[in-house]
Structure formats: structure tokens, C-alpha cells
SERO-4910 file (N, C-alpha, C, O; in steps of 0.05 Angstrom, whole numbers):
BEGIN
 pado doro    nc1    nc2    nc3   cac1   cac2   cac3    cc1    cc2    cc3    oc1    oc2    oc3
  Unk    A    248   -983   -986    277   -990   -976    286  -1018   -992    272  -1031  -1007
  Unk    A    313  -1022   -984    320  -1048   -990    317  -1071   -976    328  -1092   -983
  Unk    A    301  -1067   -953    302  -1087   -934    287  -1118   -945    289  -1140   -933
  Unk    A    274  -1113   -967    269  -1135   -977    279  -1150  -1002    267  -1167  -1015
  Unk    A    306  -1139  -1007    321  -1146  -1030    328  -1172  -1029    329  -1185  -1049
  Unk    A    336  -1183  -1002    352  -1209  -1000    328  -1229  -1002    333  -1252  -1010
  Unk    A    304  -1223   -996    282  -1241   -996    273  -1242  -1027    262  -1263  -1034
  Unk    A    275  -1222  -1045    269  -1220  -1073    290  -1234  -1087    283  -1246  -1108
  Unk    A    314  -1235  -1080    338  -1247  -1096    335  -1278  -1091    339  -1295  -1108
  Unk    A    328  -1283  -1069    328  -1312  -1060    308  -1322  -1075    313  -1344  -1084
  Unk    A    286  -1313  -1080    254  -1326  -1089    265  -1325  -1124    259  -1344  -1139
  Unk    A    280  -1306  -1134    285  -1311  -1165    307  -1322  -1168    307  -1333  -1190
  Unk    A    329  -1326  -1155    352  -1340  -1163    363  -1365  -1149    380  -1380  -1159
  Unk    A    350  -1367  -1124    361  -1391  -1112    345  -1420  -1118    321  -1420  -1115
  Unk    A    357  -1442  -1124    348  -1464  -1129    329  -1477  -1109    312  -1495  -1114
  Unk    A    334  -1465  -1086    324  -1477  -1059    295  -1462  -1050    281  -1469  -1031
  Unk    A    289  -1437  -1072    269  -1431  -1065    239  -1440  -1069    232  -1445  -1092
  Unk    A    221  -1443  -1052    199  -1459  -1055    184  -1447  -1073    174  -1460  -1091
  Unk    A    181  -1417  -1071    162  -1401  -1089    173  -1405  -1118    157  -1408  -1136
  Unk    A    197  -1405  -1124    211  -1408  -1148    202  -1437  -1163    193  -1440  -1186
  Unk    A    207  -1455  -1144    206  -1487  -1152    173  -1489  -1157    164  -1504  -1175
  Unk    A    158  -1476  -1142    126  -1477  -1143    119  -1465  -1177    106  -1476  -1194
  Unk    A    132  -1441  -1179    126  -1426  -1206    137  -1442  -1228    124  -1444  -1249
  Unk    A    161  -1454  -1225    170  -1474  -1246    153  -1502  -1252    149  -1511  -1274
  Unk    A    145  -1512  -1229    131  -1534  -1234    105  -1528  -1245     97  -1544  -1261
  Unk    A     88  -1502  -1240     67  -1495  -1246     70  -1487  -1279     53  -1495  -1295
  Unk    A     92  -1472  -1285     95  -1468  -1318     97  -1496  -1336     91  -1499  -1360
  Unk    A    107  -1517  -1317    109  -1542  -1333     86  -1559  -1333     84  -1579  -1347
  Unk    A     65  -1551  -1314     42  -1567  -1312     46  -1589  -1290     33  -1609  -1291
  Unk    A     63  -1584  -1273     70  -1605  -1257     59  -1598  -1228     53  -1575  -1223
  Unk    A     56  -1616  -1212     46  -1613  -1184     71  -1609  -1165     92  -1622  -1167
  Unk    A     65  -1590  -1148     86  -1585  -1128     74  -1587  -1103     55  -1573  -1098
  Unk    A     85  -1604  -1084     78  -1617  -1060     82  -1594  -1033     67  -1592  -1014
  Unk    A    103  -1583  -1038    121  -1569  -1015    103  -1544  -1011     84  -1540  -1027
  Unk    A    108  -1527   -990     94  -1505   -978    107  -1482  -1000    131  -1484  -1005
  Unk    A     94  -1464  -1013    100  -1440  -1024     82  -1418  -1019     62  -1415  -1031
  Unk    A     90  -1404  -1001     76  -1386   -989     66  -1364  -1002     49  -1349   -992
  Unk    A     78  -1359  -1031     67  -1341  -1051     39  -1348  -1059     23  -1330  -1062
  Unk    A     31  -1379  -1064      7  -1382  -1072    -14  -1374  -1050    -34  -1361  -1058
  Unk    A    -12  -1379  -1026    -34  -1366  -1007    -33  -1337  -1006    -53  -1324  -1001
  Unk    A    -10  -1325  -1011     -7  -1293  -1010    -25  -1283  -1031    -40  -1264  -1028
  Unk    A    -19  -1300  -1056    -34  -1291  -1078    -64  -1289  -1078    -77  -1272  -1090
  Unk    A    -77  -1311  -1061   -104  -1315  -1054   -112  -1293  -1037   -134  -1283  -1040
  Unk    A    -96  -1284  -1018   -107  -1261   -996   -106  -1236  -1009   -123  -1220  -1004
  Unk    A    -86  -1231  -1026    -84  -1206  -1045   -108  -1202  -1057   -119  -1180  -1055
  Unk    A   -120  -1224  -1072   -140  -1222  -1088   -169  -1213  -1068   -184  -1196  -1075
  Unk    A   -171  -1227  -1047   -192  -1218  -1030   -186  -1189  -1021   -205  -1174  -1024
  Unk    A   -163  -1179  -1011   -160  -1153  -1007   -161  -1132  -1025   -163  -1108  -1020
  Unk    A   -160  -1145  -1053   -165  -1121  -1077   -197  -1120  -1082   -207  -1099  -1091
  Unk    A   -210  -1137  -1077   -241  -1142  -1081   -247  -1123  -1061   -256  -1101  -1070
  Unk    A   -245  -1126  -1036   -251  -1114  -1010   -249  -1082  -1015   -266  -1066  -1008
  Unk    A   -224  -1075  -1028   -216  -1048  -1032   -217  -1033  -1054   -213  -1009  -1057
  Unk    A   -225  -1055  -1075   -235  -1043  -1103   -208  -1029  -1119   -208  -1009  -1133
  Unk    A   -185  -1048  -1112   -158  -1044  -1128   -154  -1063  -1145   -154  -1087  -1140
  Unk    A   -149  -1050  -1171   -141  -1070  -1192   -113  -1084  -1188    -95  -1070  -1179
  Unk    A   -108  -1108  -1193    -87  -1123  -1187    -83  -1145  -1210    -86  -1169  -1206
  Unk    A    -77  -1135  -1234    -77  -1151  -1261    -62  -1170  -1260    -72  -1191  -1269
  Unk    A    -36  -1172  -1249    -14  -1191  -1249    -23  -1212  -1233    -24  -1235  -1241
  Unk    A    -31  -1204  -1204    -41  -1224  -1186    -63  -1243  -1194    -67  -1267  -1192
  Unk    A    -78  -1221  -1206   -108  -1233  -1217   -101  -1258  -1240   -112  -1280  -1240
  Unk    A    -82  -1248  -1256    -73  -1272  -1278    -63  -1297  -1264    -68  -1319  -1272
  Unk    A    -49  -1291  -1245    -33  -1311  -1228    -57  -1331  -1214    -58  -1355  -1216
  Unk    A    -75  -1316  -1201    -95  -1328  -1191   -113  -1343  -1203   -124  -1363  -1192
  Unk    A   -117  -1335  -1226   -135  -1352  -1247   -117  -1376  -1258   -130  -1397  -1261
  Unk    A    -93  -1377  -1264    -74  -1396  -1269    -70  -1417  -1247    -69  -1441  -1252
  Unk    A    -68  -1407  -1221    -66  -1426  -1196    -86  -1439  -1189    -84  -1463  -1184
  Unk    A   -110  -1425  -1188   -134  -1436  -1174   -155  -1444  -1190   -173  -1460  -1182
  Unk    A   -155  -1432  -1219   -182  -1438  -1237   -170  -1453  -1262   -185  -1457  -1280
  Unk    A   -143  -1463  -1264   -136  -1475  -1283   -129  -1459  -1309   -123  -1472  -1330
  Unk    A   -131  -1435  -1309   -130  -1414  -1333   -102  -1421  -1345    -83  -1426  -1329
  Unk    A    -99  -1422  -1376    -75  -1429  -1386    -54  -1402  -1387    -57  -1380  -1397
  Unk    A    -27  -1415  -1372    -12  -1394  -1365     -2  -1377  -1389      4  -1353  -1385
  Unk    A      0  -1388  -1412     12  -1372  -1435     -7  -1350  -1443      1  -1328  -1448
  Unk    A    -36  -1359  -1443    -59  -1340  -1447    -58  -1319  -1428    -58  -1295  -1434
  Unk    A    -57  -1328  -1404    -57  -1305  -1385    -33  -1285  -1384    -35  -1262  -1377
  Unk    A    -12  -1295  -1391     13  -1276  -1400      5  -1257  -1421      6  -1232  -1419
  Unk    A     -5  -1271  -1444    -12  -1259  -1467    -30  -1231  -1462    -26  -1208  -1470
  Unk    A    -52  -1241  -1447    -70  -1220  -1439    -60  -1194  -1422    -69  -1172  -1422
  Unk    A    -42  -1203  -1409    -27  -1182  -1393    -17  -1161  -1411    -22  -1137  -1408
  Unk    A     -3  -1171  -1431      6  -1153  -1450    -11  -1138  -1474     -3  -1124  -1492
  Unk    A    -32  -1146  -1469    -53  -1133  -1486    -66  -1112  -1475    -82  -1097  -1487
  Unk    A    -60  -1111  -1450    -76  -1089  -1432    -67  -1060  -1440    -44  -1056  -1445
  Unk    A    -87  -1038  -1442    -78  -1010  -1447    -57   -999  -1431    -57  -1002  -1407
  Unk    A    -42   -987  -1443    -17   -969  -1427    -37   -945  -1414    -56   -934  -1425
  Unk    A    -28   -942  -1388    -42   -919  -1374    -25   -913  -1351    -10   -930  -1341
  Unk    A    -27   -889  -1341    -11   -879  -1319    -22   -889  -1296    -46   -890  -1291
  Unk    A      1   -899  -1277     -6   -918  -1256    -10   -895  -1234    -28   -895  -1217
  Unk    A      7   -878  -1236      4   -856  -1208     -9   -835  -1218    -15   -815  -1204
***
């Protein structure tokens, strides 16, 4: 439903969003010292994806960038190189 729409828009468009600020700092190679709950959520999603054997390519790419120092532009490029497949 639309219950998440406000949070989604705030994350994307608000200059006060910690997740947005974290992402912008990450892309610039800068440190972000405030809480950005999306970072911890990404780590938890990757644990759950491994436990339940669910492929999560976008979260996996973000995880590699955030926690393993993988190059952001390379990670994005690799996502676009994935084979097209039916999702459902």
C-alpha cells in the first residue's frame, strides 16, 4: 500500500534525511558520523538473504560498497551488466 510513501519521499527528497545524507557522503567518499538506519538495515538484509537463500543484488552491491570498500561506480556498472530475467 501507500503507508510507506511518506518515509520513501522523505528519504529521497528531504535535505534532513540521514539516509540521504549518508548516501551522498558515501558517493563523495566522505565520512558520515550521524545515525543512518539504512546502513544497519542493509547488513541485516544480507544476513537474512543468506539464511533464506534469496538473491539481493542491489543490497549486495551496497553492502560491498559500505562495508568492504568496493568502488561505487564499479558496483553500479555491474548491476547494469546482470542478465535480464523474469522476477516473478
